C-alpha positions in Angstrom: 0.0 -0.1 -0.2 1.4 3.4 -1.0 1.7 5.9 1.6 1.9 9.6 1.0 5.1 11.3 1.6 3.6 13.5 4.1 2.4 10.7 6.4 5.7 9.0 7.0 7.0 11.5 9.6 3.7 11.0 11.6 3.6 7.1 11.3 7.3 7.0 12.5 6.6 9.1 15.5 3.7 6.8 16.4 5.8 3.7 16.3 8.7 5.4 18.3 6.5 6.4 20.8 4.8 3.2 21.4 8.2 1.5 21.6 9.4 3.8 24.0 6.2 3.3 26.2 6.1 -0.2 25.8 9.5 -0.6 27.0 8.9 1.5 30.1 7.4 0.5 33.6 3.8 0.6 32.6 1.4 -1.2 34.6 -1.8 -3.2 33.8 -3.8 -0.3 32.4 -4.9 -0.4 28.5 -3.1 2.5 26.8 -4.4 3.8 23.4 -2.1 5.8 20.8 -4.3 7.3 18.2 -2.8 8.7 14.7 -3.2 12.4 14.5 -6.1 13.2 12.4 -7.6 9.7 12.7 -11.0 8.5 13.9 -10.4 7.8 17.7 -13.6 5.4 17.6 -11.4 3.1 15.2 -8.8 2.6 17.5 -8.5 -1.0 18.7 -10.3 -1.9 22.3 -9.4 -5.2 23.7 -12.3 -7.8 24.3 -9.9 -10.0 26.1 -6.6 -9.3 27.8 -4.1 -11.4 29.3 -4.2 -12.2 32.9 -1.8 -13.1 35.7 -1.1 -16.9 35.7 1.2 -19.3 37.4 3.1 -22.1 35.9 2.6 -25.3 37.8 5.4 -27.9 37.6 6.6 -28.0 34.0 3.1 -27.2 32.2 3.4 -24.2 30.1 0.5 -21.4 30.2 -1.8 -20.0 27.6 -1.9 -16.3 27.2 -4.9 -14.9 25.0 -5.6 -11.5 23.6 -8.6 -10.3 21.3 -9.4 -6.7 20.2 -11.4 -5.0 17.7 -11.1 -3.3 15.2 -7.5 -4.8 14.8 -5.6 -5.4 11.8 -2.6 -6.8 13.8 -1.8 -8.2 17.3 1.5 -8.9 18.8 2.9 -10.0 22.2 5.8 -8.4 23.9 7.2 -10.3 26.9 9.6 -8.5 29.5 10.0 -5.6 26.5 11.0 -8.2 23.8 8.6 -8.8 20.7 7.5 -12.6 20.5 8.3 -14.2 17.2 5.6 -14.0 14.7 5.7 -18.0 14.5 5.0 -18.3 18.2 1.7 -16.6 17.8 -1.7 -18.6 16.8 -3.9 -15.8 15.1 -7.6 -16.2 14.5 -9.1 -13.4 12.2 -12.8 -12.6 12.2 -15.6 -9.8 11.6 -17.6 -8.7 14.2 -21.3 -9.3 13.4 -22.7 -6.0 14.6 -20.3 -3.5 13.4 -18.7 -5.2 10.7 -15.1 -4.1 11.9 -12.2 -6.8 11.8 -11.6 -8.5 14.9 -8.4 -10.5 15.8 -7.6 -13.2 18.6 -3.9 -13.9 19.3 -2.6 -16.9 21.6 0.8 -17.7 22.6 2.4 -20.3 25.2 5.0 -19.4 27.8 7.2 -22.1 29.1 8.8 -22.5 32.6 12.2 -22.2 30.8 11.5 -18.8 29.5 10.4 -17.8 32.9 13.4 -19.2 34.7 15.7 -17.2 32.5 14.7 -14.1 34.1 14.0 -15.7 37.5 15.4 -13.7 40.4 16.2 -10.6 38.2 12.6 -9.3 37.9 9.3 -10.5 37.2 8.3 -12.1 34.0 5.5 -10.3 32.3 3.7 -10.3 29.0 1.5 -7.5 27.0 -0.2 -7.6 23.6 -0.2 -4.5 21.2 -3.1 -4.3 18.7 -3.0 -2.0 15.6 -5.6 -0.5 13.4 -5.8 2.4 10.8 -6.5 4.8 13.7 -3.6 3.9 15.8 -2.3 1.2 18.5 -3.5 0.2 21.9 -1.6 -1.9 24.5 -3.3 -4.2 27.0 -2.6 -4.9 30.5 0.5 -6.6 31.7 0.0 -10.3 32.9 2.4 -11.6 35.2 3.8 -15.3 34.8 5.2 -16.8 38.1 6.4 -20.2 38.8 4.0 -22.0 41.5 5.8 -23.7 44.5 5.3 -24.6 48.0 8.2 -25.8 50.3 8.2 -28.8 52.7 9.1 -27.3 55.8 6.8 -25.3 58.0 8.4 -22.1 59.5 6.8 -22.9 62.7 4.7 -25.9 63.7 2.3 -26.5 66.5 3.7 -27.9 69.7 2.1 -30.3 72.4 0.5 -28.7 75.4 -1.1 -29.8 78.6 -3.6 -27.3 79.7 -6.1 -27.5 82.7 -9.8 -27.1 82.1 -11.3 -23.8 80.9 -7.5 -22.3 80.3 -7.0 -20.7 76.9 -5.0 -22.7 74.1 -2.7 -21.1 71.3 -1.5 -23.3 68.8 0.8 -21.4 66.3 1.4 -22.1 63.0 3.5 -20.4 60.2 3.2 -22.4 56.9 5.8 -23.0 54.3 6.9 -20.2 52.1 5.0 -20.5 48.6 3.9 -19.1 45.4 1.1 -18.1 45.6 0.9 -18.0 49.3 -0.4 -21.0 51.1 -3.8 -20.9 52.5 -3.9 -22.6 56.2 -6.8 -24.9 57.7 -6.7 -27.1 60.9 -7.6 -30.5 61.6 -8.6 -32.0 65.0 -8.2 -35.6 64.8 -8.4 -35.3 61.1 -11.4 -33.6 61.1 -11.6 -30.0 59.6 -12.0 -27.4 62.5 -14.6 -24.7 61.4 -14.7 -21.7 63.4 -18.0 -20.7 62.1 -19.6 -23.9 63.4 -17.9 -23.6 66.9 -17.8 -20.0 68.6 -15.1 -21.3 71.1 -12.6 -21.8 68.3 -11.1 -19.0 65.8 -7.9 -18.6 63.6 -5.9 -15.6 63.8 -4.2 -13.8 60.7 -1.1 -15.2 61.6 -2.8 -18.8 61.2 -2.7 -19.6 64.9 -5.3 -21.7 66.2 -7.0 -20.3 69.4 -9.4 -22.0 71.8 -10.7 -19.5 74.2 -11.5 -22.1 77.1 -10.4 -25.4 77.1 -13.0 -28.3 77.2 -12.4 -32.0 77.8 -13.6 -32.3 74.2 -10.7 -30.2 73.1 -8.2 -33.1 74.0 -7.2 -34.3 70.6 -4.4 -34.1 68.0 -4.3 -31.0 66.0 -2.5 -30.7 62.6 -1.9 -27.5 60.6 -2.4 -27.9 57.0 -1.0 -25.6 54.1 -2.0 -25.8 50.4 -2.0 -24.0 47.2 -2.3 -25.0 43.8 1.0 -26.8 43.7 0.9 -29.0 46.8 -0.3 -29.4 50.5 1.5 -29.9 53.4 0.7 -31.1 56.9 2.6 -30.1 60.1 3.6 -32.5 62.9 0.7 -33.2 64.9 0.3 -31.5 68.4 -1.3 -33.6 71.0 -3.2 -31.4 73.4 -4.2 -32.6 76.8 -7.0 -31.0 78.8 -6.4 -32.2 82.6 -8.6 -31.7 85.5 -7.0 -31.3 88.8 -8.7 -33.3 91.5 -10.9 -31.4 94.1 -12.2 -33.0 97.4 -15.7 -33.6 98.0 -17.6 -32.4 101.0 -16.8 -34.3 104.4 -19.3 -37.1 105.3 -20.9 -37.0 108.7 -19.0 -38.1 111.7 -19.1 -41.9 112.1 -20.5 -43.4 115.2 -18.2 -43.7 118.1 -16.1 -47.1 117.9 -16.8 -47.6 121.5 -20.4 -48.1 122.9 -19.0 -47.3 126.2 -16.0 -45.2 127.2 -13.4 -43.8 125.2 -13.2 -44.4 121.5 -12.7 -43.0 117.8 -14.9 -41.7 115.3 -14.1 -40.7 111.9 -15.3 -38.9 108.7 -14.0 -39.1 105.1 -14.0 -37.2 101.8 -13.2 -38.4 98.2 -11.2 -36.7 95.5 -14.0 -36.8 93.1 -15.3 -33.1 93.0 -14.1 -33.3 90.5 -12.0 -36.5 90.0 -8.4 -36.0 88.6 -8.5 -36.7 84.8 -5.8 -36.9 81.9 -2.9 -36.5 84.5 -4.5 -33.9 86.7 -3.0 -33.4 90.2 -4.6 -35.6 93.1 -5.9 -33.8 95.9 -3.9 -32.5 98.6 -4.5 -33.3 102.2 -6.2 -36.0 104.0 -9.1 -38.0 103.0 -9.8 -39.4 106.5 -9.9 -37.3 109.7 -10.2 -39.0 113.0 -11.1 -37.7 116.4 -11.4 -39.0 120.0 -14.8 -39.5 121.4 -16.2 -40.4 124.5 -19.7 -42.3 125.1 -21.4 -42.4 128.5 -21.7 -45.8 129.7 -25.2 -47.2 130.4 -25.6 -48.0 134.2 -28.0 -50.5 135.0 -30.3 -49.8 137.9 -29.8 -52.0 141.2 -31.9 -52.4 144.1 -31.1 -51.0 147.7 -31.3 -53.2 150.7 -34.7 -53.7 151.8 -35.9 -51.4 154.8 -36.9 -53.1 158.0 -40.1 -54.8 158.4 -43.2 -52.7 159.4 -45.1 -53.3 162.6 -47.7 -56.1 162.4 -50.9 -54.3 161.4 -54.6 -55.0 162.3 -54.8 -57.2 159.1 -51.9 -59.6 160.6 -49.4 -58.2 157.8 -46.4 -56.2 157.8 -44.5 -54.7 154.7 -41.0 -53.6 153.6 -39.7 -51.6 150.7 -36.7 -50.8 148.7 -35.6 -48.4 146.1 -34.1 -48.7 142.6 -31.3 -46.3 143.6 -28.0 -48.3 144.1 -27.3 -47.1 141.6 -30.2 -45.6 139.7 -30.3 -46.6 136.2 -28.8 -43.8 133.9 -27.7 -43.1 130.2 -30.1 -45.9 128.9 -29.6 -48.4 131.5 -32.1 -50.9 132.5 -34.7 -50.5 135.1 -34.5 -52.9 138.1 -36.4 -56.1 137.9 -38.8 -57.2 140.4 -41.1 -55.5 143.2 -40.3 -52.5 145.1 -42.7 -53.7 148.1 -42.8 -56.9 149.8 -45.7 -57.7 152.2 -46.1 -60.8 154.3 -48.3 -62.3 157.2 -46.8 -61.6 160.3 -48.8 -64.3 162.4 -47.8 -67.3 160.5 -51.5 -67.1 159.2 -52.8 -66.8 162.9 -54.1 -63.2 163.4 -53.0 -63.4 167.0 -49.6 -61.6 168.8 -47.6 -64.5 170.4 -44.3 -64.0 172.3 -41.2 -65.6 171.0 -40.3 -69.0 172.1 -36.6 -70.3 173.2 -35.9 -71.7 169.7 -36.2 -68.2 168.3 -33.9 -66.6 171.0 -31.1 -69.4 170.1 -31.3 -68.5 166.6 -31.0 -64.9 166.9 -28.0 -65.5 169.6 -26.2 -67.6 166.7 -26.6 -64.8 164.1 -25.2 -62.2 166.3 -22.2 -64.6 167.0 -21.6 -65.1 163.2 -21.6 -61.3 162.7 -19.1 -60.6 165.2 -16.8 -63.2 163.8 -16.9 -61.9 160.5 -16.2 -58.4 161.6 -13.0 -59.3 163.5 -11.7 -61.5 160.4 -12.2 -58.2 158.3 -10.2 -56.1 160.8 -7.4 -58.6 160.8 -7.2 -58.7 157.1 -7.1 -54.6 157.0 -4.2 -54.7 159.5 -2.3 -57.1 157.6 -2.8 -55.2 154.2 -1.8 -51.8 156.1 1.4 -53.3 157.3 2.5 -54.7 154.2 1.7 -51.2 152.5 3.7 -49.5 155.2 6.5 -51.7 154.6 6.5 -51.2 150.8 6.7 -47.5 151.4 9.3 -47.4 153.7 11.4 -49.7 151.8 11.2 -47.6 148.8 12.2 -44.4 150.9 15.1 -46.0 152.7 16.4 -48.7 149.9 19.7 -48.7 149.1 18.8 -48.6 145.7 17.7 -45.0 146.0 20.8 -44.3 147.8 23.2 -45.9 145.2 21.3 -43.6 142.8 24.0 -40.7 143.9 26.9 -42.7 142.6 28.0 -42.7 139.1 26.4 -45.4 136.9 28.6 -48.4 136.7 27.5 -52.0 136.2 29.7 -54.4 137.7 29.5 -58.1 137.3 28.6 -60.2 140.4 30.6 -63.1 139.7 33.9 -63.1 137.9 33.2 -66.4 135.8 29.8 -64.6 134.5 30.2 -61.3 133.0 26.5 -61.5 131.9 25.1 -60.8 135.3 24.1 -57.8 137.2 23.4 -57.3 140.7 21.1 -54.8 142.4 19.5 -54.7 145.8 16.2 -56.6 145.7 13.0 -54.9 147.0 11.7 -57.7 149.0 8.8 -56.0 150.6 7.2 -55.4 147.4 4.4 -58.0 147.0 5.0 -60.1 143.8 2.2 -60.0 141.5 1.6 -61.4 137.9 0.4 -59.4 134.8 -2.6 -61.2 133.1 -3.9 -59.1 130.3 -5.8 -59.3 127.0 -3.3 -59.9 124.4 -5.3 -59.7 121.3 -6.6 -63.5 121.5 -7.0 -65.7 118.2 -10.6 -66.0 117.4 -10.3 -69.7 117.2 -7.9 -70.1 120.3 -9.3 -71.5 123.4 -7.4 -69.2 125.7 -8.0 -65.5 125.5 -5.1 -64.6 128.0 -1.3 -64.8 128.2 0.2 -65.0 131.6 3.8 -63.5 132.3 5.1 -65.7 135.3 7.3 -64.0 138.0 10.6 -63.8 136.5 13.8 -64.7 138.1 14.6 -60.9 138.8 13.0 -61.0 142.1 13.8 -64.4 143.1 15.6 -64.2 146.8 19.2 -65.3 146.4 21.8 -66.0 148.9 23.3 -63.1 150.4 20.2 -61.0 150.0 20.9 -60.3 146.1 19.5 -61.6 142.6 20.5 -61.3 139.1 19.4 -59.9 135.8 20.3 -61.4 132.8 20.5 -59.6 129.6 19.7 -60.9 125.9 22.9 -62.9 125.1 22.0 -66.1 123.3 21.7 -68.3 126.3 19.3 -70.9 127.2 17.0 -68.4 129.0 16.8 -66.2 126.1 15.8 -69.1 123.8 13.3 -70.4 126.2 11.8 -66.7 126.5 11.7 -66.4 122.8 10.1 -70.1 122.6 7.6 -69.0 125.3 6.4 -66.0 123.4 6.3 -67.8 119.9 3.7 -70.0 121.5 1.2 -67.0 121.4 -0.6 -65.9 118.4 0.5 -62.5 118.4 4.1 -62.9 118.8 4.5 -65.6 115.9 6.2 -63.1 114.0 8.9 -62.1 116.3 12.4 -63.1 115.3 13.3 -66.5 116.6 17.0 -65.5 117.3 18.1 -63.2 120.1 20.5 -60.9 118.1 17.9 -58.3 117.5 15.9 -58.7 120.7 16.3 -57.9 124.4 14.1 -58.3 127.4 13.9 -57.7 131.2 11.8 -57.9 134.4 10.5 -54.5 135.6 8.8 -53.0 138.3 7.6 -49.2 139.4 11.6 -48.3 139.5 11.5 -48.6 135.8 14.5 -49.2 133.8 15.8 -49.5 130.0 16.0 -51.9 127.0 18.6 -51.5 124.3 19.3 -53.5 121.2 23.1 -52.9 120.9 24.3 -50.9 117.9 20.9 -50.2 116.4 19.9 -47.1 118.0 16.7 -48.5 119.2 15.8 -48.1 122.9 13.0 -48.2 125.2 13.0 -46.4 128.4 10.6 -47.4 131.2 10.4 -44.1 133.7 9.9 -44.5 137.3 6.1 -45.0 138.4 5.6 -46.1 134.8 4.6 -49.4 136.0 1.9 -49.5 138.7 3.5 -50.2 142.3 3.1 -54.0 143.2 3.0 -55.1 139.5 5.8 -56.8 137.9 6.2 -56.9 134.1 8.2 -58.8 131.7 8.8 -56.5 128.9 10.7 -57.2 125.6 11.9 -55.0 122.7 12.2 -56.3 118.8 13.7 -55.1 115.6 12.1 -56.6 112.8 13.5 -57.1 109.3 11.2 -55.1 106.6 10.6 -58.5 104.4 9.3 -60.3 107.9 6.6 -57.8 108.4 3.9 -56.8 105.8 3.6 -53.1 106.1 1.3 -51.7 103.2 2.4 -48.3 101.8 0.2 -46.5 99.5 0.9 -43.9 96.9 4.3 -42.0 97.8 4.5 -43.3 101.1 8.0 -44.8 102.1 9.5 -46.4 105.2 11.9 -43.9 106.9 12.5 -46.0 110.4 13.1 -49.5 111.5 10.0 -51.6 112.5 10.2 -51.9 116.2 7.9 -54.0 118.6 7.8 -53.5 122.4 5.3 -55.4 124.5 3.5 -57.5 125.7 0.6 -55.2 124.1 -2.3 -54.5 126.6 -0.1 -54.0 129.9 -1.3 -51.3 132.2 1.1 -48.1 132.2 0.4 -45.2 134.3 3.1 -43.0 132.7 4.2 -43.0 128.9 7.2 -45.1 127.8 9.5 -43.5 125.4 10.6 -45.6 122.3 13.8 -44.3 120.4 14.8 -45.2 117.0 16.7 -43.7 114.0 15.2 -42.4 110.7 16.6 -41.6 107.3 14.3 -38.5 106.4 15.4 -34.9 106.0 12.9 -33.4 108.1 11.0 -30.4 106.7 7.3 -29.7 107.3 7.1 -28.3 103.7 8.5 -31.3 101.9 7.0 -34.3 104.1 4.0 -35.5 105.7 5.2 -37.8 108.6 2.9 -40.5 110.3 3.4 -43.1 113.0 2.0 -46.3 112.3 0.9 -49.0 114.6 -0.1 -52.4 114.1 -3.6 -53.6 115.4 -4.2 -56.9 117.2 -6.0 -58.0 113.8 -2.6 -57.1 111.9 -3.9 -54.2 110.1 -1.7 -50.9 110.4 -3.2 -47.7 111.4 -2.3 -44.1 111.6 -2.0 -43.3 115.4 0.0 -40.0 114.9 0.3 -37.6 112.4 3.4 -35.4 113.2 2.6 -31.7 113.5 -0.9 -32.3 114.3 -0.9 -33.9 117.6 -3.2 -33.1 120.3 -2.0 -32.7 124.0 -4.4 -35.3 125.3 -3.1 -37.9 122.6 -2.0 -41.3 123.6 0.9 -40.8 121.3 3.6 -38.1 120.9 6.8 -37.7 119.2 10.0 -35.9 119.5 11.5 -35.7 115.7 15.3 -34.8 115.7 17.6 -35.0 112.8 18.4 -38.6 112.5 16.2 -39.8 115.6 12.6 -39.7 116.7 11.3 -40.3 120.4 7.9 -41.9 120.9 5.9 -41.3 123.8 3.3 -44.0 124.2 1.0 -45.5 127.0 0.4 -48.5 124.8 3.2 -51.1 123.8 2.8 -52.5 120.3 4.7 -52.6 117.0 5.4 -49.4 115.5 7.0 -47.6 112.4 7.6 -44.3 111.1 6.4 -43.6 107.5 6.8 -40.4 105.2 4.7 -39.2 102.2 6.6 -37.0 99.8 4.6 -33.4 99.5 7.2 -32.2 96.8 10.3 -33.2 94.9 12.2 -31.7 97.5 11.4 -34.5 100.1 14.8 -36.5 100.3 15.9 -39.5 102.2 19.3 -40.1 103.5 21.1 -43.0 102.0 24.5 -44.2 103.5 27.0 -45.3 100.8 29.4 -48.1 101.8 32.2 -49.8 99.5 33.4 -53.3 100.7 36.2 -55.4 99.0 37.3 -58.9 99.9 40.0 -59.0 102.6 42.0 -61.7 100.8 42.1 -61.8 97.1 43.1 -65.2 95.9 42.1 -65.1 92.2 42.5 -62.4 89.5 39.0 -61.2 89.8 38.5 -58.4 92.5 35.0 -57.5 93.5 33.9 -53.8 94.8 30.4 -54.1 96.7 28.6 -50.5 96.8 26.0 -50.8 99.3 22.9 -48.1 99.4 21.3 -48.3 102.9 19.3 -46.0 105.0 21.4 -43.9 107.1 20.3 -45.7 110.4 22.4 -47.6 112.8 20.2 -50.7 112.4 20.6 -50.8 108.6 24.6 -50.4 109.1 24.6 -53.1 111.6 23.0 -55.7 109.2 25.4 -54.9 106.2 28.3 -55.1 108.6 27.4 -58.5 109.9 26.7 -59.7 106.4 30.1 -58.5 105.2 31.9 -60.4 108.1 30.2 -63.4 106.8 31.6 -62.8 103.3 35.0 -62.0 104.3 34.6 -58.3 103.3 36.3 -55.1 104.6 35.5 -51.4 104.4 37.7 -49.7 101.8 36.3 -46.1 101.6 34.9 -43.7 104.4 31.1 -44.0 104.2 29.3 -41.2 102.7 25.8 -39.7 102.9 23.6 -39.4 99.7 20.4 -37.0 99.5 17.9 -39.1 97.5 15.1 -37.3 96.1 11.5 -38.1 95.4 12.1 -37.3 91.7 11.3 -40.6 90.2 14.8 -40.7 88.8 16.9 -43.8 89.4 20.4 -44.2 91.2 23.3 -44.8 88.8 26.6 -46.2 89.7 29.8 -46.2 87.6 33.5 -46.9 87.8 36.1 -44.7 85.9 40.0 -44.2 85.4 40.7 -48.0 85.8 44.5 -48.1 84.8 44.2 -50.6 81.7 47.6 -51.8 82.1 47.1 -53.2 85.6 43.2 -54.0 85.7 40.4 -54.6 83.3 36.8 -53.8 84.2 34.3 -56.5 83.5 31.3 -54.1 83.3 29.8 -54.3 79.8 27.9 -51.1 80.0 28.8 -47.5 81.0 27.1 -47.6 84.4 24.9 -49.8 86.4 21.4 -48.5 88.0 18.9 -49.4 90.8 15.3 -48.4 90.2 13.8 -45.5 92.2 11.0 -47.6 93.6 13.3 -50.1 95.0 15.0 -47.5 97.0 12.1 -45.2 97.7 9.7 -47.8 99.2 12.5 -48.5 101.9 11.5 -52.2 102.5 14.1 -53.8 100.4 17.4 -54.7 102.3 20.9 -55.0 101.1 20.6 -52.8 97.9 23.9 -52.8 96.4 25.8 -53.1 93.0 29.0 -55.2 92.3 31.8 -54.0 90.1 34.1 -56.8 89.1 37.7 -55.9 88.0 40.3 -58.4 86.6 44.1 -58.3 87.6 46.1 -58.4 84.7 48.9 -60.2 86.8 48.6 -61.9 90.2 51.5 -59.7 91.4 49.1 -56.6 91.2 48.1 -55.2 94.5 47.4 -51.4 93.9 44.1 -50.3 92.7 43.6 -46.5 91.9 40.1 -45.7 90.3 37.2 -43.6 90.8 33.7 -44.7 91.5 30.7 -42.5 91.0 27.3 -42.7 92.7 24.4 -40.1 91.7 20.9 -39.9 91.4 19.8 -38.5 87.9 19.2 -34.8 88.1 20.1 -35.0 91.6 22.8 -35.5 94.4 26.0 -37.5 93.9 29.0 -38.7 95.7 32.5 -39.6 94.1 35.1 -42.0 95.8 38.5 -42.0 94.9 40.0 -45.3 95.6 43.6 -45.9 96.1 44.8 -48.6 98.3 46.6 -51.8 98.2 44.3 -54.8 98.2 46.5 -57.2 100.1 47.5 -55.1 103.1 45.7 -51.7 103.3 43.1 -51.9 106.3 42.8 -48.3 107.5 39.1 -47.9 107.3 38.4 -51.2 109.3 38.4 -49.1 112.5 35.5 -46.8 111.0 33.0 -49.8 111.7 34.2 -50.7 115.1 31.3 -52.0 117.2 30.6 -49.6 119.8 28.8 -50.7 123.1 25.8 -48.9 124.0 25.4 -48.8 127.8 27.3 -52.1 128.3 24.2 -54.5 128.4 20.9 -54.2 126.6 18.7 -54.5 130.0 19.1 -51.9 133.0 16.7 -52.0 135.8 16.2 -49.4 138.6 18.4 -46.4 139.0 21.4 -48.0 137.2 19.2 -47.2 134.0 19.0 -43.3 134.7 21.8 -40.7 134.5 20.0 -38.4 137.1 19.8 -39.7 140.6 16.6 -40.8 141.9 16.4 -38.4 145.0 17.6 -35.3 143.1 15.0 -36.1 140.1 12.4 -36.2 142.8 13.5 -32.8 144.2 13.7 -31.3 140.8 10.1 -32.3 140.0 8.6 -31.2 143.3 10.3 -27.7 142.7 9.6 -27.0 139.1 6.1 -28.6 138.7 4.2 -25.9 140.6 3.8 -22.7 138.6 6.1 -19.7 139.5 5.4 -16.2 139.1 8.7 -15.5 137.9 8.5 -17.9 135.2 11.4 -20.1 137.1 9.3 -23.4 136.5 9.2 -26.4 133.9 8.4 -24.2 130.9 11.7 -22.2 131.4 13.5 -25.8 131.4 11.9 -26.9 128.5 13.2 -23.8 126.5 16.6 -24.0 127.8 16.6 -27.6 126.6 15.0 -26.6 123.3 11.9 -28.6 124.0 9.3 -25.5 124.1 7.4 -26.9 121.1 6.0 -29.5 123.3 4.9 -27.2 125.9 1.2 -28.1 125.5 1.8 -32.0 125.8 3.9 -31.6 128.7 1.2 -29.5 130.3 -1.4 -32.3 129.8 0.6 -34.6 131.9 0.6 -34.7 135.7 4.1 -34.0 136.0 5.6 -31.9 133.0 9.1 -32.0 134.8 9.1 -35.6 134.8 8.3 -35.8 131.1 10.9 -33.3 130.3 13.5 -35.2 132.5 12.5 -38.7 130.8 13.0 -37.2 127.5 16.4 -35.9 128.3 17.3 -39.5 129.6 16.2 -41.1 126.6 18.1 -38.3 124.3 21.4 -38.7 126.4 22.0 -42.0 127.9 24.7 -43.4 128.3 26.9 -40.4 127.3 24.8 -37.4 128.7 26.3 -34.5 130.4 24.9 -34.5 133.7 26.7 -31.3 134.5 25.0 -29.4 131.6 21.4 -30.4 132.8 22.4 -29.2 136.5 23.5 -25.9 134.9 20.3 -25.6 133.3 18.4 -26.2 136.4 20.5 -23.9 138.5 20.1 -21.1 136.0 16.2 -21.1 136.2 16.8 -18.8 139.5 15.0 -20.9 142.0 15.8 -19.8 145.7 16.8 -23.3 146.4 18.5 -23.9 143.0 21.8 -25.0 144.7 20.1 -28.2 145.7 20.0 -29.4 142.1 23.7 -28.3 141.1 25.1 -31.7 140.8 28.6 -32.6 139.5 29.7 -35.9 138.0 32.0 -36.7 140.8 29.0 -36.0 143.6 26.9 -38.2 142.0 
């Protein structure tokens, strides 16, 4: 087509302007460039413009452009014209206007886009021509779609309490186009429109306003776009419920229908019950309290009154009343008549004088009555004389005067070191205790009689002997006698862990050597005129079934003292070791006692003692002193209140005294830190031929559910070889915590390279996972090094296991009585027993002491139990003298004056 010469400059200007504008940063708007002087209505306008599109994987994308009127349409991508051969062109005519229409399509591949990836975005635009000018379409951006695999932030597992808010964050993987996020609960879609308690934030976090039990589930965050669908790791959400106590039940009926008893009430951890690992309720589920029920008293008739005078109707009468005693507290009324009427003339209504036979009858009755009165007077006189003899003997006895001398125990015969001599109280009436000792239901005899022991048998020279519990024939006879009774069948059949003695009102002491276990029987604890044969026994935990619930653990040895049921007028004091680290915030401590039926009961909750309670306990760092008026079987049990609760473990290392082979065993014992546990292991190692090779150490074992680990290190490989196939040995937590397993230990076996090797140097570690630990540096000669043997030398506790009378006490008897009589009465200046308790650091027990008839006696008894036999009497005398009493000089006693 020929173009007039004047039009070429105009056309050239139009093309250049279109080229410059096409190569600029023009956005998506359609731009028209009319030819000067041309009809603007004939400029091309687009019916279809290219749109933004994503390339998925390797599939090319199609761009379409359609314009009317249009003579030519070409695509330009990233400023470059697309080749004509890559265009697919369709021409047509618009039916309504008759104008030419053109539609052009091109394909864009992934390779084309990747050429400019990272430099700028890939875009395409179409340009349409007509006779009136050109028009450009909007830009269409072509992007490669993708979705990365890893989430930028995944939800984490949570444990929340009921009604607490839950926030599960989720940041989806990077992707083009950006991923859409949805949440799954146990693989079901979470729809916030259906559950107003749930919503999803703009940052894609799932929020639960108030947690419900139904919200316990596995939650998954799902991200998806046109390329892929990604799932996060599932987050387990557990909604737990902490337990809550129900209301207390009503108090039960008093256990005793008559007299003193117990009543209890209970509650359960069901309001609500703990769920999904929620905490159990804190505190007691059972409360006990003392109660007293008035005993019913049945009515009884008083004696008959005298007969009345014979009436005109030839009868006389007499009466009585139901008042001896009168019925009360629901007791039964008297049975029978309260009025008696008889004929007074032998059915003859005449008055006759008494005959000679009646006079003789009356005289005989009077004579019998006089004889009975005389006999009664004689018996009363004999009783009074005996009582006076008993009291005078106690006051003037050489037993009491000998109490001013230092305590010393001398054998009565050179050839028998097991005999003790004391002056007998021959004026005391010897009686036999016979009390109810928990009879068998099927046994024919409900009584167990303790016969008069050898202790008070008169001997030549006015002396008698007391045998202690060495393994003699008498001890075996005593044990066999106890074993015949049903209640004592669980007592040990040997005598190494048992002692016994015969005691009266003077009191005494029983001890099991090298165990820290003793029983103090204070003066006047046994009623005057009574003599009891009392025993003290240490049990092995495996021999006695002690049920432990929950987190409870045995902290002390299991000890029996008896016989049960004996009458005591003062509390005795049972002393025994414990291995707990006392802390009111970490422990709940209870004293358990076995009943006659064999079940164990909590008789005392430490820290909640009542002054009038039958039991009381003085708890110290490593020992406890139990006041009790009822003998029986006892144990101290603790329940951990927090992970800070700890038990003391004694760590001991033993090895053979003589090594005859190449193998050498090191045994590491983990025991309760009590004397009785140490004694058992020492006796066992003596039988095995072992020796102590390191100084014992203490480890604090916490209630953290973590095991105890033991390992050996730095063994010289040129001299020794460890046969341990693993890096450490382990003792399970519960084997240690329940406290009922004895001799817990691990053995490390080493092998000598040469029989001549005798020097051993290594390290041994013992530690609780995430807890306390100890390290032993072993360096000694296995053939001749015995430097640690003396650390376990057996110490004698008071010389003998049984002491009777004043020799069992540090404080002389008469001085003790003076202290009691002086400090028991209240003093306006405060110089009484309360001040003494403060000086001896016992002021936390004032309410208990005040409830007793003699508070000073209780304080002195506790001092005796804590300080025998090594107590400093001068310190006690100084404490008493410092009270400011006018006659305090009477109590200042030195060791020489005793």
